[in-house]
C-alpha positions as CSV (number, residue, x, y, z in Angstrom):
1,M,112.2,121.0,58.0
2,V,109.6,118.9,59.7
3,E,106.5,118.3,57.7
4,H,103.3,118.7,59.7
5,R,100.5,116.5,58.3
6,K,96.9,116.9,59.5
7,F,96.4,113.2,60.1
8,G,100.0,112.3,60.6
9,N,99.6,111.2,64.3
10,L,96.1,109.7,63.9
11,V,97.2,106.1,63.0
12,P,99.9,105.8,65.8
13,H,97.4,107.2,68.4
14,L,94.7,104.8,67.1
15,I,97.1,101.8,67.4
16,L,98.1,103.0,70.9
17,W,94.5,103.2,72.1
18,V,93.7,99.8,70.6
19,G,96.7,98.4,72.5
20,V,95.6,100.1,75.7
21,A,92.1,98.7,75.3
22,I,93.3,95.2,74.8
23,V,95.5,95.3,77.9
24,A,92.9,97.1,80.1
25,F,89.8,95.1,79.2
26,P,90.7,92.0,81.2
27,V,91.4,94.3,84.2
28,Y,88.1,96.0,83.8
29,L,86.3,92.6,83.5
30,A,87.9,91.5,86.7
31,F,86.7,94.6,88.5
32,V,83.2,94.2,87.1
33,A,83.1,90.5,88.3
34,S,84.2,91.6,91.7
35,T,81.2,93.8,92.1
36,Q,78.6,91.2,91.2
37,D,77.2,88.2,93.1
38,N,78.6,84.7,92.8
39,A,75.4,83.2,91.3
40,T,75.4,85.6,88.4
41,I,79.0,84.8,87.5
42,A,78.6,81.0,87.9
43,N,75.6,81.1,85.6
44,G,77.5,83.0,82.9
45,Q,75.1,86.0,83.1
46,M,77.7,88.6,84.1
47,S,77.1,92.0,82.6
48,L,79.8,94.4,81.4
49,L,78.6,97.1,83.9
50,P,79.6,97.1,87.6
51,G,77.2,95.5,90.0
52,G,76.0,96.7,93.4
53,H,78.2,94.5,95.6
54,F,81.4,96.6,95.6
55,L,81.6,97.5,99.3
56,E,80.4,94.1,100.5
57,T,82.8,92.1,98.3
58,Y,85.9,94.2,99.0
59,Y,85.2,94.4,102.7
60,K,84.9,90.6,102.9
61,T,88.0,90.2,100.7
62,I,90.2,92.4,102.7
63,F,89.1,91.7,106.3
64,V,87.3,88.3,106.3
65,G,88.6,86.0,103.5
66,S,87.0,83.4,101.3
67,S,85.7,79.9,101.9
68,G,88.2,78.2,99.7
69,T,91.2,76.2,100.9
70,T,92.6,79.4,102.4
71,R,90.5,81.4,104.8
72,E,93.1,84.2,105.5
73,P,92.0,87.8,104.7
74,V,93.7,89.3,101.8
75,A,95.1,92.2,103.9
76,S,97.6,89.8,105.5
77,M,98.5,88.3,102.1
78,L,99.1,91.7,100.7
79,F,101.3,92.6,103.7
80,N,103.3,89.4,103.2
81,S,103.8,90.1,99.5
82,F,104.8,93.7,100.3
83,V,107.3,92.7,102.9
84,M,108.8,90.1,100.5
85,A,108.9,92.5,97.5
86,M,110.4,95.4,99.5
87,S,113.0,93.1,101.2
88,I,114.1,91.6,97.8
89,A,114.2,95.0,96.0
90,L,116.1,96.9,98.8
91,G,118.3,93.9,99.6
92,K,119.3,93.3,95.9
93,I,120.1,97.0,95.5
94,A,122.2,97.2,98.7
95,I,124.2,94.1,98.0
96,S,124.7,94.8,94.3
97,I,125.8,98.4,94.7
98,I,128.3,97.5,97.4
99,S,129.7,94.5,95.5
100,A,130.0,96.6,92.3
101,Y,131.8,99.3,94.3
102,A,134.3,96.8,95.6
103,I,134.9,95.3,92.1
104,V,135.5,98.7,90.4
105,Y,137.3,100.8,93.0
106,F,139.4,98.2,95.0
107,R,142.3,96.2,93.7
108,F,142.5,92.7,95.3
109,P,143.5,89.2,94.0
110,L,141.0,87.4,91.7
111,R,138.9,90.6,91.5
112,M,137.7,89.9,87.9
113,T,137.3,86.2,88.6
114,I,134.9,87.0,91.4
115,F,133.0,89.3,89.1
116,W,132.7,86.6,86.4
117,V,131.6,84.1,89.0
118,I,128.8,86.5,90.0
119,F,127.9,87.0,86.3
120,I,127.7,83.3,85.6
121,T,125.1,82.9,88.3
122,L,122.7,84.5,85.8
123,M,122.4,81.0,84.3
124,L,121.3,79.6,87.7
125,P,117.9,81.1,88.5
126,V,116.0,79.9,91.6
127,E,114.0,77.4,89.5
128,V,117.2,75.6,88.6
129,R,118.6,75.5,92.2
130,I,115.3,75.1,93.9
131,Y,116.0,71.9,95.8
132,P,119.4,72.8,97.3
133,T,118.0,76.3,98.1
134,Y,115.0,74.8,99.9
135,K,117.2,72.3,101.8
136,I,119.5,75.1,103.1
137,A,116.4,77.3,104.0
138,A,114.9,74.3,105.9
139,D,118.1,73.5,107.7
140,L,118.4,77.2,108.8
141,N,114.8,77.1,110.1
142,L,113.7,79.8,107.6
143,L,110.4,78.1,106.7
144,D,107.3,80.2,107.3
145,S,109.3,83.4,107.9
146,Y,109.9,86.7,106.1
147,A,113.6,85.9,106.1
148,G,112.9,82.6,104.2
149,L,110.8,84.4,101.7
150,A,113.4,87.1,100.9
151,L,116.9,86.0,101.7
152,P,117.3,83.2,99.1
153,L,116.3,85.7,96.3
154,I,118.2,88.7,97.6
155,A,121.4,88.5,95.5
156,S,121.3,89.8,91.9
157,A,124.0,89.4,89.3
158,T,122.1,91.7,86.9
159,A,122.0,94.6,89.3
160,T,125.7,94.1,90.1
161,L,126.6,94.2,86.4
162,L,124.5,97.4,85.9
163,F,126.1,99.2,88.8
164,R,129.5,98.1,87.7
165,Q,129.0,99.5,84.2
166,F,127.7,102.8,85.7
167,F,130.6,103.1,88.1
168,M,133.1,102.6,85.3
169,T,131.6,105.7,83.6
170,V,132.2,107.9,86.6
171,P,135.2,110.2,85.9
172,D,138.4,109.4,87.8
173,E,138.7,113.1,88.7
174,L,135.8,112.7,91.2
175,L,137.8,110.0,93.0
176,E,141.0,112.1,93.0
177,A,139.1,115.2,94.2
178,S,137.7,113.1,97.1
179,R,141.1,111.9,98.0
180,I,142.5,115.5,98.0
181,D,139.6,116.5,100.3
182,G,140.6,113.7,102.7
183,A,137.6,111.5,102.1
184,G,138.0,107.8,102.6
185,P,136.4,105.0,100.6
186,L,133.2,105.0,102.6
187,R,132.9,108.8,102.4
188,F,133.4,108.8,98.7
189,F,130.8,106.0,98.3
190,W,128.3,107.7,100.5
191,D,128.7,111.4,99.4
192,T,129.6,110.9,95.7
193,L,128.5,107.6,94.2
194,L,125.2,107.1,96.0
195,P,123.8,110.5,94.8
196,L,125.0,109.8,91.3
197,S,123.3,106.4,91.4
198,R,119.9,107.7,92.4
199,T,118.2,107.2,89.1
200,N,119.8,103.8,88.5
201,M,118.6,102.7,91.9
202,A,115.1,103.9,91.2
203,A,114.9,102.1,87.9
204,L,116.2,98.9,89.5
205,F,113.8,99.3,92.5
206,V,110.8,99.3,90.2
207,I,112.0,96.2,88.3
208,L,113.0,94.3,91.4
209,F,109.9,95.2,93.4
210,I,107.7,93.8,90.6
211,Y,110.0,90.7,90.4
212,G,109.6,90.1,94.1
213,W,105.9,90.8,94.1
214,N,105.2,88.3,91.3
215,Q,107.1,85.4,92.8
216,Y,105.0,82.2,92.9
217,L,107.1,79.1,93.0
218,W,109.4,80.0,96.0
219,P,106.6,81.3,98.3
220,L,104.7,78.1,97.4
221,L,107.5,76.0,98.7
222,I,108.8,78.0,101.6
223,T,105.4,78.7,103.3
224,T,103.2,76.0,104.9
225,R,101.0,78.3,107.1
226,D,98.1,80.3,105.6
227,D,99.1,83.4,107.6
228,M,102.5,83.5,105.8
229,Q,101.3,83.0,102.2
230,T,101.6,85.7,99.6
231,V,98.7,87.1,97.6
232,Q,99.6,85.0,94.5
233,I,99.4,81.8,96.5
234,G,96.2,83.0,98.1
235,I,94.5,83.5,94.7
236,R,95.4,80.0,93.7
237,K,94.0,78.5,96.9
238,M,90.8,80.4,96.6
239,I,90.0,78.6,93.3
240,V,88.7,75.2,94.4
241,T,88.0,72.2,92.1
242,S,84.3,72.8,91.7
243,D,83.4,76.1,90.0
244,A,80.1,76.2,92.0
245,L,82.1,76.4,95.2
246,T,84.6,79.1,94.1
247,E,83.7,82.6,95.3
248,W,84.6,84.3,92.1
249,P,83.8,87.9,93.2
250,I,86.4,87.5,96.0
251,V,88.9,85.9,93.6
252,M,88.5,88.7,91.2
253,A,88.6,91.4,93.9
254,T,91.9,89.8,95.2
255,A,93.3,89.9,91.7
256,V,92.4,93.6,91.4
257,L,94.0,94.3,94.8
258,A,97.1,92.3,93.8
259,M,97.6,94.6,90.8
260,L,97.5,97.9,92.8
261,P,100.9,97.9,94.6
262,P,103.0,97.3,91.4
263,V,101.0,99.9,89.5
264,A,101.4,102.4,92.3
265,V,105.2,101.8,92.4
266,V,105.4,102.3,88.6
267,V,103.2,105.5,88.7
268,L,104.9,107.1,91.6
269,M,108.5,106.4,90.3
270,Q,107.8,106.8,86.7
271,K,110.0,109.8,86.1
272,L,113.0,108.4,88.0
273,F,112.4,105.0,86.3
274,V,112.5,106.5,82.8
275,R,115.6,108.6,83.6
276,G,117.4,105.6,85.1
277,L,116.8,103.7,81.9
278,V,117.7,106.3,79.3
279,E,120.0,108.7,81.0
280,T,123.6,108.2,79.8
281,E,125.4,111.4,81.0
282,K,125.7,112.0,84.7
């Protein structure tokens, strides 16, 4: 019997709302700063209510740019970040699901050795191998290109491990039934495994998209032209040494705009993301 207490859920909900307020307040403060003029912010007189410069600030941010060390409009930065994040997310999923399929369903020499080599690369993130990765990218003329932004980060040992563990839970009867129906390896992969992996791919896509979107160190090294920089690099270049010269409304507007794509991905794929994380029976 479940006991229903009148105030049983009050404390958990109160704690939840306090947590939401703590997380959301800096975002609200950034939005408020983006709607006020630069002099008000520089003088420390910013109010907690939105100002009257919303349309002016966001139009200048998206289509004109700032007067900092970068003068590129934020629209091009957002596009570069979007292309990089999408390429990394889709590329990681495609490579990982194919490699996991080969490891689980094909018998070839050194199969498990190859898997453990892939798994060991978890200890070698891009920050550890930054110099040789940059050297190879430079030798292949990948500087200032979308391929240079995405290709060095496109492999994922974590996604390969997750897909492998999922494929090992797929009943062998499905493989035998596909063979009886005359389906080859590619047909079994396309018609059976891919539909079953839909929620897993959705969960990984959300995680990997945010991972690619938040990249800072690699885009900082691989791009030298302003028209190829991502929004994270653009925010840093907008902040100049002297506070008086920094256009803080544009900086804050850029920060708000930079948060929108990851939030949109999480909101739009929320159901599939949760199912991909908690669903155990297929």
